[in-house]
C-alpha positions as CSV (number, residue, x, y, z in Angstrom):
1,M,-22.2,-11.7,33.1
2,S,-20.2,-9.2,35.1
3,E,-21.5,-5.7,36.1
4,T,-19.6,-4.2,33.2
5,D,-21.4,-6.3,30.6
6,P,-24.0,-4.6,28.3
7,P,-27.7,-5.0,29.3
8,N,-29.8,-7.6,27.7
9,H,-32.4,-6.0,25.4
10,S,-33.5,-9.4,23.8
11,R,-37.0,-9.2,25.2
12,V,-37.8,-5.6,24.0
13,P,-40.5,-5.8,21.2
14,L,-39.3,-4.3,17.9
15,P,-41.2,-2.4,15.2
16,P,-42.2,-4.8,12.4
17,Q,-39.7,-3.3,9.8
18,L,-36.8,-3.9,12.2
19,Q,-38.0,-7.4,13.1
20,Q,-38.2,-8.1,9.3
21,A,-34.4,-7.4,9.1
22,I,-33.6,-10.0,11.7
23,E,-36.0,-12.5,10.0
24,A,-34.2,-11.8,6.7
25,F,-30.9,-12.7,8.3
26,K,-32.4,-15.8,9.9
27,G,-33.5,-16.8,6.4
28,W,-30.1,-16.3,5.0
29,T,-28.6,-18.3,7.9
30,S,-30.9,-21.2,7.3
31,Q,-30.0,-21.5,3.7
32,H,-26.3,-21.0,4.4
33,L,-26.2,-23.7,7.1
34,L,-28.3,-26.1,5.0
35,S,-25.9,-25.6,2.1
36,E,-22.9,-26.3,4.4
37,Q,-24.7,-29.3,5.9
38,N,-25.3,-30.7,2.4
39,D,-21.7,-30.2,1.4
40,S,-20.7,-32.0,4.7
41,T,-22.7,-35.1,4.1
42,I,-20.6,-38.1,5.4
43,A,-19.9,-40.4,2.5
44,T,-16.9,-42.4,3.8
45,T,-16.0,-44.5,6.9
46,L,-15.3,-42.4,10.0
47,Y,-13.0,-43.7,12.7
48,H,-13.1,-43.4,16.5
49,Y,-9.8,-44.0,18.3
50,T,-10.1,-45.6,21.7
51,D,-8.6,-48.2,24.0
52,V,-9.9,-51.8,24.1
53,R,-11.8,-51.2,27.3
54,G,-13.6,-48.2,25.6
55,L,-14.3,-50.3,22.5
56,K,-15.9,-53.1,24.6
57,G,-17.9,-50.5,26.6
58,M,-19.3,-48.6,23.7
59,L,-20.3,-51.8,21.8
60,E,-21.9,-53.4,24.8
61,A,-23.9,-50.3,25.6
62,G,-24.6,-49.3,22.0
63,Q,-23.6,-45.7,22.9
64,I,-21.3,-42.9,21.9
65,W,-20.1,-40.5,24.5
66,F,-20.4,-36.7,23.9
67,T,-17.8,-34.9,26.1
68,D,-18.1,-31.4,27.6
69,Y,-16.1,-29.3,25.2
70,R,-14.1,-27.9,28.1
71,H,-12.6,-31.4,28.6
72,L,-11.4,-32.1,25.1
73,N,-7.7,-32.3,24.2
74,D,-7.5,-28.8,22.7
75,P,-7.4,-26.2,25.5
76,S,-8.5,-23.5,23.0
77,E,-11.8,-25.2,22.2
78,L,-14.4,-22.6,21.1
79,T,-12.1,-19.7,22.1
80,H,-10.0,-20.1,19.0
81,G,-13.0,-19.6,16.8
82,I,-14.2,-16.7,18.9
83,D,-10.9,-15.0,18.6
84,M,-11.0,-15.4,14.8
85,A,-14.5,-14.0,14.6
86,R,-13.6,-11.0,16.6
87,D,-10.6,-10.3,14.3
88,V,-12.9,-10.5,11.3
89,A,-15.4,-8.1,12.8
90,Q,-12.7,-5.6,13.6
91,H,-11.4,-5.9,10.0
92,I,-14.9,-5.3,8.5
93,A,-15.4,-2.3,10.8
94,T,-12.2,-0.6,9.6
95,G,-13.3,2.1,7.2
96,A,-17.0,1.0,7.3
97,D,-20.0,3.3,7.7
98,G,-20.2,4.7,11.2
99,R,-23.5,2.9,11.9
100,V,-21.9,-0.4,10.8
101,R,-19.0,0.2,13.1
102,L,-21.4,0.8,16.0
103,F,-23.3,-2.4,15.1
104,L,-20.0,-4.4,15.0
105,D,-18.9,-2.8,18.3
106,C,-22.1,-4.2,19.8
107,F,-21.2,-7.6,18.4
108,L,-17.7,-7.4,19.9
109,D,-19.2,-6.4,23.3
110,L,-21.4,-9.5,23.3
111,F,-19.3,-12.2,21.5
112,R,-17.0,-13.1,24.4
113,H,-16.7,-16.6,25.8
114,D,-17.5,-15.4,29.4
115,N,-20.8,-13.9,28.1
116,F,-22.5,-17.0,26.8
117,A,-20.5,-19.9,28.5
118,P,-22.9,-19.8,31.5
119,T,-26.0,-19.9,29.4
120,L,-25.1,-22.5,26.7
121,E,-23.6,-26.0,27.0
122,F,-21.8,-27.9,24.3
123,F,-21.0,-31.6,24.1
124,I,-18.9,-33.1,21.3
125,A,-18.2,-36.6,20.0
126,C,-15.1,-36.9,17.9
127,F,-14.4,-39.0,14.8
128,S,-11.8,-38.9,12.1
129,R,-11.5,-39.4,8.4
130,A,-7.9,-40.7,9.1
131,R,-7.8,-44.5,9.4
132,D,-4.2,-44.7,10.7
133,D,-2.9,-41.6,12.3
134,L,0.0,-41.8,14.7
135,G,-1.0,-38.7,16.7
136,Q,-4.4,-40.1,17.4
137,W,-3.0,-43.6,18.3
138,R,-0.8,-41.9,20.9
139,A,-3.4,-39.4,22.2
140,Y,-6.6,-41.4,22.3
141,A,-5.9,-45.1,21.8
142,D,-3.7,-46.2,24.8
143,N,-0.5,-45.0,23.2
144,G,-0.9,-47.2,20.1
145,R,-2.2,-50.3,22.0
146,G,-5.9,-49.6,21.3
147,V,-8.1,-49.6,18.3
148,A,-9.8,-47.4,15.7
149,I,-13.3,-48.5,15.0
150,G,-14.5,-47.6,11.5
151,L,-18.2,-46.7,11.4
152,S,-20.6,-46.6,8.4
153,P,-21.5,-43.2,7.0
154,S,-25.2,-44.2,7.6
155,L,-24.6,-43.6,11.4
156,F,-23.9,-39.9,10.7
157,V,-27.1,-39.1,8.9
158,V,-28.7,-36.4,11.2
159,A,-32.5,-36.7,11.6
160,D,-34.7,-33.7,11.2
161,A,-36.0,-34.4,14.8
162,P,-34.4,-36.5,17.5
163,P,-36.1,-39.6,18.9
164,P,-38.2,-38.9,22.1
165,G,-35.9,-38.6,25.1
166,Q,-32.8,-37.6,23.1
167,L,-31.1,-34.3,22.4
168,P,-30.7,-33.2,18.8
169,E,-27.3,-33.8,17.1
170,F,-25.5,-31.8,14.5
171,V,-22.6,-33.1,12.3
172,G,-19.8,-31.1,10.7
173,P,-16.2,-31.5,9.6
174,V,-13.7,-29.4,11.5
175,R,-11.9,-26.6,9.7
176,Y,-8.3,-25.9,10.4
177,S,-7.1,-23.4,7.8
178,L,-7.2,-19.9,9.2
179,A,-8.4,-18.6,5.8
180,D,-11.2,-21.1,5.8
181,V,-12.2,-20.3,9.4
182,C,-12.1,-16.5,8.8
183,G,-13.9,-16.9,5.5
184,R,-16.9,-18.6,7.2
185,H,-17.1,-15.9,9.8
186,E,-16.7,-13.1,7.2
187,A,-19.6,-14.4,5.1
188,C,-21.9,-14.3,8.1
189,L,-20.8,-10.9,9.4
190,E,-20.7,-9.2,5.9
191,E,-24.3,-10.4,5.3
192,A,-25.5,-9.2,8.7
193,A,-23.7,-5.8,8.2
194,A,-25.3,-5.4,4.8
195,I,-28.8,-6.1,6.1
196,F,-28.3,-3.8,9.1
197,L,-27.0,-0.9,6.9
198,A,-29.9,-1.3,4.4
199,T,-32.4,-1.3,7.4
200,A,-30.7,1.7,8.9
201,N,-30.9,3.7,5.7
202,A,-34.6,2.9,5.4
203,N,-35.5,3.6,9.0
204,T,-33.3,6.6,10.0
205,D,-35.8,8.1,12.4
206,L,-36.6,4.9,14.1
207,L,-32.9,4.0,14.8
208,A,-32.2,7.5,16.0
209,D,-34.3,6.7,19.0
210,K,-32.0,4.8,21.4
211,T,-34.9,3.0,23.0
212,V,-35.5,1.4,19.6
213,G,-32.0,1.3,18.0
214,I,-30.1,-0.2,20.8
215,P,-32.5,-3.2,21.4
216,F,-32.6,-3.7,17.6
217,M,-28.8,-4.0,17.4
218,D,-28.7,-6.2,20.5
219,Q,-31.3,-8.6,19.2
220,F,-29.7,-8.7,15.7
221,V,-26.3,-9.5,17.2
222,R,-27.6,-12.2,19.4
223,E,-29.1,-13.9,16.4
224,I,-25.8,-13.8,14.6
225,I,-24.1,-15.4,17.6
226,A,-26.8,-18.0,18.3
227,S,-26.7,-19.7,15.0
228,P,-23.9,-19.3,12.4
229,L,-21.1,-18.0,14.7
230,I,-21.4,-20.5,17.4
231,W,-21.5,-23.4,14.9
232,N,-18.5,-22.0,13.1
233,C,-16.6,-21.8,16.3
234,L,-17.5,-25.4,17.4
235,T,-16.2,-26.7,14.1
236,S,-12.9,-24.8,14.0
237,K,-9.6,-25.9,15.6
238,H,-6.0,-24.7,15.6
239,P,-4.1,-25.7,12.5
240,A,-1.8,-27.8,14.7
241,Y,-4.6,-30.4,14.9
242,E,-5.1,-30.7,11.2
243,H,-3.6,-34.2,11.0
244,E,-6.7,-35.5,13.0
245,Q,-9.1,-34.8,10.0
246,E,-11.8,-34.5,12.6
247,V,-15.6,-34.7,12.0
248,R,-17.8,-33.8,15.0
249,L,-21.2,-34.7,16.3
250,V,-22.3,-31.8,18.5
251,M,-25.1,-31.3,21.0
252,M,-25.9,-27.9,22.4
253,G,-28.5,-26.3,24.6
254,T,-29.2,-24.3,27.7
255,P,-28.1,-25.9,31.0
256,A,-31.8,-26.5,32.0
257,V,-32.3,-28.5,28.8
258,V,-29.0,-30.4,28.8
259,S,-28.4,-31.1,32.5
260,P,-30.9,-34.1,32.8
261,F,-28.8,-36.0,30.2
262,V,-25.4,-35.3,31.7
263,T,-23.4,-37.8,33.8
264,T,-19.7,-37.9,34.8
265,R,-16.7,-40.2,34.5
266,F,-13.2,-40.0,35.9
267,R,-10.1,-39.4,33.8
268,G,-7.3,-39.8,36.3
269,S,-8.3,-37.3,39.0
270,E,-10.4,-35.2,36.6
271,I,-14.2,-35.4,36.7
272,V,-15.4,-35.3,33.0
273,P,-19.1,-34.5,32.3
274,Y,-20.5,-36.3,29.3
275,I,-23.7,-37.4,27.6
276,A,-24.2,-41.1,26.6
277,Q,-26.2,-41.1,23.3
278,P,-27.6,-44.3,21.8
279,M,-26.1,-45.3,18.4
280,P,-27.0,-48.6,16.7
281,L,-23.4,-50.0,16.7
282,R,-24.6,-53.6,17.1
283,V,-26.6,-53.6,13.9
284,Q,-24.9,-55.5,11.1
285,H,-23.0,-53.4,8.6
286,K,-22.7,-50.4,10.9
287,I,-19.2,-51.4,11.8
288,A,-17.1,-51.2,8.6
289,E,-13.8,-52.4,10.2
290,I,-11.6,-52.3,13.2
291,V,-8.0,-51.3,13.0
292,V,-5.6,-52.5,15.7
293,G,-3.0,-50.0,16.9
294,P,0.7,-50.2,16.0
295,A,1.8,-51.1,19.5
296,A,-1.0,-53.6,20.3
297,P,0.1,-57.2,21.2
298,P,0.9,-59.5,18.3
299,D,-2.3,-61.5,18.7
300,A,-4.6,-58.4,19.2
301,E,-6.6,-59.1,16.0
302,R,-7.6,-62.5,17.3
303,T,-8.4,-61.4,20.8
304,V,-10.5,-58.4,19.6
305,R,-12.5,-60.9,17.4
306,T,-12.9,-63.1,20.5
307,M,-14.1,-60.2,22.6
308,L,-16.6,-59.2,19.9
309,R,-18.1,-62.7,19.7
310,S,-18.3,-62.8,23.5
311,I,-20.7,-59.8,23.4
312,G,-22.8,-61.2,20.6
313,I,-21.1,-59.4,17.6
314,D,-20.2,-62.4,15.4
315,W,-20.8,-61.2,11.8
316,D,-17.8,-60.7,9.5
317,F,-16.0,-57.5,8.9
318,P,-12.2,-56.8,8.6
319,I,-10.0,-56.5,11.6
320,G,-6.6,-55.2,10.5
321,R,-3.5,-53.6,11.9
322,S,-1.9,-50.2,11.6
323,D,0.9,-49.9,9.1
324,I,2.8,-47.4,11.2
325,P,6.1,-48.6,12.8
326,Y,5.7,-47.5,16.4
327,R,6.8,-49.0,19.7
328,A,5.1,-47.6,22.8
329,S,7.4,-46.5,25.6
């Protein structure tokens, strides 16, 4: 943080009645995210677009790569969701009780990308509900010469606890509609504001003491950011990407926790940090199908099958071809 950033009051002990307010919000958040997770259960095949070299590598290793969010194709990753949340907070503050406005001002002071980017890391693996999407053939699958590997929904069941030596994963569909994105933010911020105002009304004298009131707001705001708001932002993208119908696996944590798992690869002259996470891709029935791109060679279906057999994947599943008329330049 810069010298102008607000001080961190997160370690100041709070009176029990104020801590109870934060715990009440945490309880609401747990139920809210559980409901959203249940609604997001993956029930259909998801596709990962890649070139044939990437297909061979991921199947040989039995791994999926989670890429540092700063190196994904959307330059507004995370910041788009942050901007939407800030707009919602400002809207809620308009005409609100003065104490709520102060609370939301504290939120706006803290909820900036430059505040938490140095203290949290995010890595993302991208999949799609779209089986045959020209934009993704061009962007991710060697300009239509690659493949889309269709993966069983069972691969996207998130365990309550990760296996030893692995980071936890979270799964969620990406939201593109501005109304949807803002609605998710609004639900969280409205709930937090209501709990804060009820607590302020019941504890007027306590909150009048700045040595108590300011740490309370600071800790409450950090709780809002840490759980629902960050998740909302990580699963939000600009409407221009809606055709991708993306579903994300996300890993997050502090640099100290995440860094032992991070390695790098080259993309042209760019160094890209990523985490290789095991996924049982070589287990029968985990691959639903492979779709060959619209600009792939005429015999690509046969050569892909030959490559699979050469690495020990010889059970039967469909290998088809894109229906899109497209000629790579």
